[in-house]
N, C-alpha and C positions, 0 to 999 in steps of 0.2 A: 296707811303708808305715811311715814314721816317726811313730808315734802320738804321740810326745812333742811333735812340732811342733804338733799340734792341741790339746794341753792346756796349752801355754805361754801366758803373758800376751803381749799384743802388744808390750809393752815388752821382753820377753826376746828377741823376734825382731828387735828394732831394731838397725840398723847405721848408724853416722854417715855422712851423705852420700847415703843411698838415698832415692829419691823414687817415689811412686806416682801422681803427678799431673803435668800439664803445663798451666800457666796460659796463657790467651790473651795476646796482646800488649797491653801497657798503652796504652790510648788516652786516658787521663784526666790524664796528667801526674803529677808528684810533689807531694804535699801533706803537710806536716809536722803530726803530731798535737800538740796542746798537751802540755807536759811532764806535767801533772797526769793525763793519760789514758794515759801510756806506762808500760810495765812497767819495773821496776828491773832485771830479768833476763829472758832469753828463756824462753818457756813450755817446760815439759818435755814434749815431744811425741815419740811414737815415729817412727822413720824406717825405712820398709820399702818394698820394691818392690811393684809392683801385684799380682803373682800371690800373694805372701805375704799381703797384705791381704785379697784376695778369698777365698783358701782359709781363712784364719784365721776370718773372720766367717761364712763359709758353714758351716764345721764347728762353730763356736760355736752357730749357729742351730739345727743339728740336735740339739743337746742340749735344746732347748725341747720341752715337751710341750703339745699342744693337741688340740682336737676333730678337727682335720684329719688327725692321725696316730695316734690311739689312743682307746681307750674311757676315758671320763671320768665315773665314777659318783659325782660329788661331791654328796652329799646337801645339800639346802636351797639349792643354787646353780644347778642346772639348766644344766649346760654343754651347751647344745644346739648342733647343727651350724649353722654360718653359711653358707647356700647362696651360691655364687658369683654367682647372679643378683642377690642383694641388693647385692653389691659393685659389680656392673656398673651397677646403677641409681644408686648413690651416686657413681660415677665419672663420670657424665655431666657434661660441661663446662657444660651449661646449668643445672645444679644446683649444682655445687661451686665455680663462679666467681661466685656471687651475693654481693652485699654487703647486710648487714642494714639499712642505712640508705637503700637504693634506694627511689625512689617506688613506692608499692603498685601503680600501673598497669603497672610494668615487671616485677613479680614475681607476676603472677596465678597462674602455674602452681605456684610454690612455696607460695603461700598456699592453693591448692586442695589440695596434698598435706597441709598441716597440717589443714585443715578435714576432709578425708576421713578422716584418722586419728582425729581427735576423734570423728567420727560412728561410725566402725567400733568404736572402743573402747567407746563408749556402748552400741552394739547388743550387743556381746559380754558386757558386764558388767551391763547393765540400768540403768546410771547415766544421768542426764539430759545431762550435758555434762562435758568434760574440759579441763584446761589441760595443755599440753605443755612448759611452762617449766622445771619441776624437772629437774636434770641427773643425778640418781641416785636409787636407792630410798630411802635415808635422807633425802635432800633432799626427796623426795616425802612422806615421813612428817612431816617438820617442816612442810611446806606444808599438809598435811592438818590437822594439829593447830592451825596458825595460823588456818585456815578455821573450825575448831570454836570457837576462842576468839573469833573475830570474830562468829560467830553468837550466842554467848551475850552478848557485849558489846552487840550490836545490840538485845538485849532487856533491857538493863540488869541482866543476871544475872551480874554480875562475881564473885560469890563462888564460882563453879564453877571450882575450880583443881586438881581431882584426876582422875587417869587410872588406870583399872584395867587391869593387865597380867597375863596368865597367867604362871606360873613357867616354862612351857615356851617362852616367846616368844623371838624373836631379840633379841639384845642391843641392836639399834638401837631397839627400841620404847621401853624405859625411857630410853635415852639421848636420843632425839628429844623425848620428853615433858619431860625435865629441861631441855634446851636451850630449849624453848618456855616455860619458867617454870612448869611444872606439877609437882605432887607425884604420886609413883607409889604406888599401892596394889597389892600383889601378891596374886593369887588363886591358890590351890593347885590341883594336879591330883589326880584320883582315881588309884587303883591301875591303872585302865584307861587312864590317860594323857589323860583328857579334863578339861575345866574342872569343878571341884567346885561344883556348883550350890548346895549348902547353904552352902559357904564364901562364894560370891558373894552369896547372900542376906544373910548376916551383914554383909558389907562394905557393901552398899547400905543396910542398916538403920542402920549406924553413921554413915553419911554421907548422910542423906536429901536434903540441899540443895546439896551442893558437888561432886557428880560431874559432870565435864565430858564424859567419854567413856570407852568401853572399847575397847581395841585387841585385835584378834584376827587370827590367821592360820587360815584354814579351807580345807582340812584343816590341822591344826596341825603343829608341827615334828616330831612323831613320825609324821607321815603319816596321821593318823587324822581322820576327819570328825567334827566336833562335832555329835553327834546331838541335843543339847539347844539348838541354836541358836535355835529359835523362842522358847523360854522365856527364854533369855539376852537376846535383843534386846528382848523385851517388858519384862523386869525393868529394863533400863537406860533404855528409853524412858519407862517409867512414872515413873522417878526423875528425868526431865528431862534425861538425858544423851544423847549421840549415839554411834552405833556406828562404829568405824573398822576397815576391812579392810586388813590387810597383804597385798599381792598377791604376796608371794614364792612362794606355793604355788598360784598360779592355774592352772597347767598341767592338773591333773586335773579341773578344773571346766569346762574348755572343752567346750561341746557337752552338758554335763550339768546344770549349775546356774549361776546368776548371783548375785553378791554382793548386788545391790540386791533381788533376790527373797528373799534370806535375811533382809533387814531392816537391811542396812548403809547408812549415810548418806554416808560419805566413804571413799575408798579410793585407794591408789596401785598402779600397775602397774610392774614392772621390765621394760622392753622387752628388756633383755639376758637375761632369764630366760625369759620366756614367748613373745617374738616374735623370737627368733633374731638379735638384733643382737650385735656383738662384746662380749665380757665379759672383764674382767681387764686386767692391765697398767696399772691406774690410770685407765682410761676408753677412749673416751668412754662416758658412761652416759646414761640417760634414765629418769625416774620420773614419768610423767604422773599427775595426780591428778583423780579424778572425783567428782562429787557427785550426790545424788539430786535429784529435782524439788523446787524450793523453795529450793535453796541455790546456784543458778547465779550469783547476783549476788555471791557471796563468792569466786568464783574470781579468782585474781590476774590482773592485766593486765601486758602486752598480751595480747589474745585475738583469735583469728581468727573473724570472722562472715561470713555470706553475706547480701548485700543485693541481691535480684534476681539478675542474672547476674554480679555482681561480688563479689570477696572483699575485705573491709576489715579493718583492724586496729583493734580497740577499745582505746584507750589514753588514758583521761581523766586529767586532772591529779590528783595525790593529794589526798584530802580532809583538810584541815588539822584537826589535833587529834583525828582519829578513829583508834582502834585497830582497824585493819582490814587484811587482806591484799589485799582486793579492788582497791584503787587503788594498790598498791605492787608493785614488782618483787620476784620471788624468784630470778630468774635473768637471764642475758643475753639480751635480745631474746625470741625465740620458742623457746628451747630448743636442744638439739643437733640442728640441722636434718638432717644426713646420717644420724644414727641414726634419726630419724623416717622418712626416706626408706626405709631398710632395713626397718623394721618394717612399713610400709605395703606394701612389695613382697612381703614374706613373707605377709601377710594376704591380699592380692589373688591371690597364687600359689595359695594353698590354696582360697580361695573359701569361701562360707558352707557349702557341702556338706562339704568335707574338713576344715575347721577343727573340725568336730564329732567328728572321729576322734582329735584330740589327747588329750583327757581319757581316753577308754576305753583307748587304746593305752598311755599312760603308766602307768595302773593295772594293766593286764595284765602289762607288763614287770616292774614292781616286785613284784607278787605271785608271779610265776614264779620270780624269783630268791630271794625270801624262803622259799617253800615248798621250793625245791631245796636250800637251805643250812641249814635249821633243825635238821637232825640233827647238824651239826658246830659250829654257832654258836648261842649262847644267845639265844633270842627271848623277851624279858621280857613282851611284850604280844602275844598271839596274835590271830588273827582277820584279817579283811580290812583291808588297808592301802590307801592311795591311791597316790600317785606315788612315795613313799619310805617307808622303814621303818628301824628301829634295832635292831641286835644289841647285846648286852652282852658283846662279846668271844667267845672260844672257849668252847664248852660245857664242855670238859675243862680246868678251871682248874689242875689238878695239874701241867701241863707248865711253868708259869711264863711261857709265851709271852703277851705282852700285845697289845692292839690296835695299839700303836705298832709292834711287831715284825711283825705281819701286814701293816700298811700299808707298811713298808719292804720286806718280801719281795715284795709285789706289783710293786714297781718292777723287780725282776729279770726279770719276765715281760712287761714292756712295758705294764703297766696303771697308770694314775694311781690313787692311793689314794682311797678314799671319805673323807668328812668323819669325823674321829675326835675322841673326847672331847667331842662336842657332839651332842645337848643334854646338860646337866649332870645330868639325872635318873638316869643310870646311870654306874657307875664306869668301865666300859670301852666306852663308846658307840662304835658304828661305824654311821654313817648312810649308807645306799646309795640312790642315785636314778639309774636307768638312762635316763630320759627316753623319750619316745615314738618317737624317731628310730632307735633301735638295732635291728639285725636279730636274729633268733633265733640265728643262728650266732655273732655277736659275744657275745651274752649267754651262750650255752652255753660259749664259750671262757672267759669270766670265771668262771662257775660251776665249771668243771673246775679252774681254777687255785686257786680258793678251797678246794676239797676237797683238792687236793694240799698246800696250805700247812697245812691242819688235820692231814693225815696226817704231814707233816714235823714238826709240833709235837709229835706223840705219839712219833714214832720217832727224831727227831734234833733236839731243840729248839734246840741251840746253832746249828744251821744257820740257823734262822729268826731267832734273837736277834742273830746277827752280820750280818744282811743290811742293806742291799743289797750284792751281790757283783759285779754286772755294770754298775754305773753309773760315770760319770766320777769321782764323789765318793762315798765310802762313808759309813758311819754317822758323823754329826757329833755333837759335843757341843752340844746345843741351848742349854743354859744359858750355856755359855762364848761361843757365837756371839752371844747376845743381850747379854751383859754386856761383851764385848770384841770388837766387830765389826771385821773387816778392811775398811777403807773406802778404801784407796788402794793403788797397786801396790807402793809401797816396803814397806808392811807385809806384803803378800803374798809378796814376794821374800824378806823376812826370815824369814817363816814357813816358806818352803820350805827 
């Protein structure tokens, strides 16, 4: 086999005059484009025969890594399996050929899908109602914060412009708050990785009248359940603020606890994390936002409601002069519809009986890996974790092998690396999340490879430091790649 053929650029395989297509006979005549729309020179396109094109892109696609072809223990991102039945449902022509401006009487089935997911998410989280309009998790965060601002504005309490965010939070939390025009107050973590209640009390005491909300992920980014959550929610509510739940880590809560029951008022869910819709590659995404009872009117429009036996779209005209998200769009129409279809398919496939297994199984898998590897990898916070946990690199620091080196070496064994150097609480963070879907055999294989890498680090550290060795591209200079990216084929050819 000529391996070089499959590593070459498509432009290197090009030969003038070759074609991989046969266009149908022109039945429309010849029409000249205006000169202003014409190129000064022909486009530089590769010219290849059909088999070369097919083989090139097929082999290129095999270099991609995804949940369909390997273990993906990416902490904080929950790379869950995307069942084919979800794709089959989304591929139904009766669903994917709809137009969002069709009369509602012609899309009753689609509106029922939206309504059913709204109700299912409400039942799962304890929230009163949901909007499906936001198109990503961070978009959901922004929408949720806009709802909170609208709530305070409706009460003429406009001085509330500060949001409390834990130092262990995802970076999108403070970013979303800033985009929403809110000021961020950081609350510290204890040595155990939980919110420092004493520090939180100090912050609330310093800002008795201007706290709009506190954003939390529970379990937090370290995979730890915030045991002081009743005291935290009471403290914020007593100060006049609302509690916002970042749904990034909702998996371990399914069947165990609901955010509304913990005292949260507003939340978002990442359908691509918790409910098995595609994740990565820039989309599509979906970040539904839910609210507790009493805040339903602040959900953005349009919104699907059921009136008798019919489903209707509530979409009133914007209220003039009112700062409110409730009468204004935050996304196109009713969200990413086919992502919504996939999520509902997954929920209905599991049913209320089996969805209760998601949380316990994700917790079991994470703790199994943690306990199996803690002799070789430094575990800064011991005890029971939830769906994910964080190592601080190898236990034996004398080898000089870093978390980056371990991540690169994992690629040689066919495993995607876990999240590294996040959260920022530890110098050599390695955050591992197996999800509830993985079998014991898959997890045991990962554990075995992690032990092997630790052994290699002790006995032959240069082997690990020089990895990966078996991938199409070896160790790259990350700084150089960021500062001087190769963005076209001419640069790539020159580089070769």
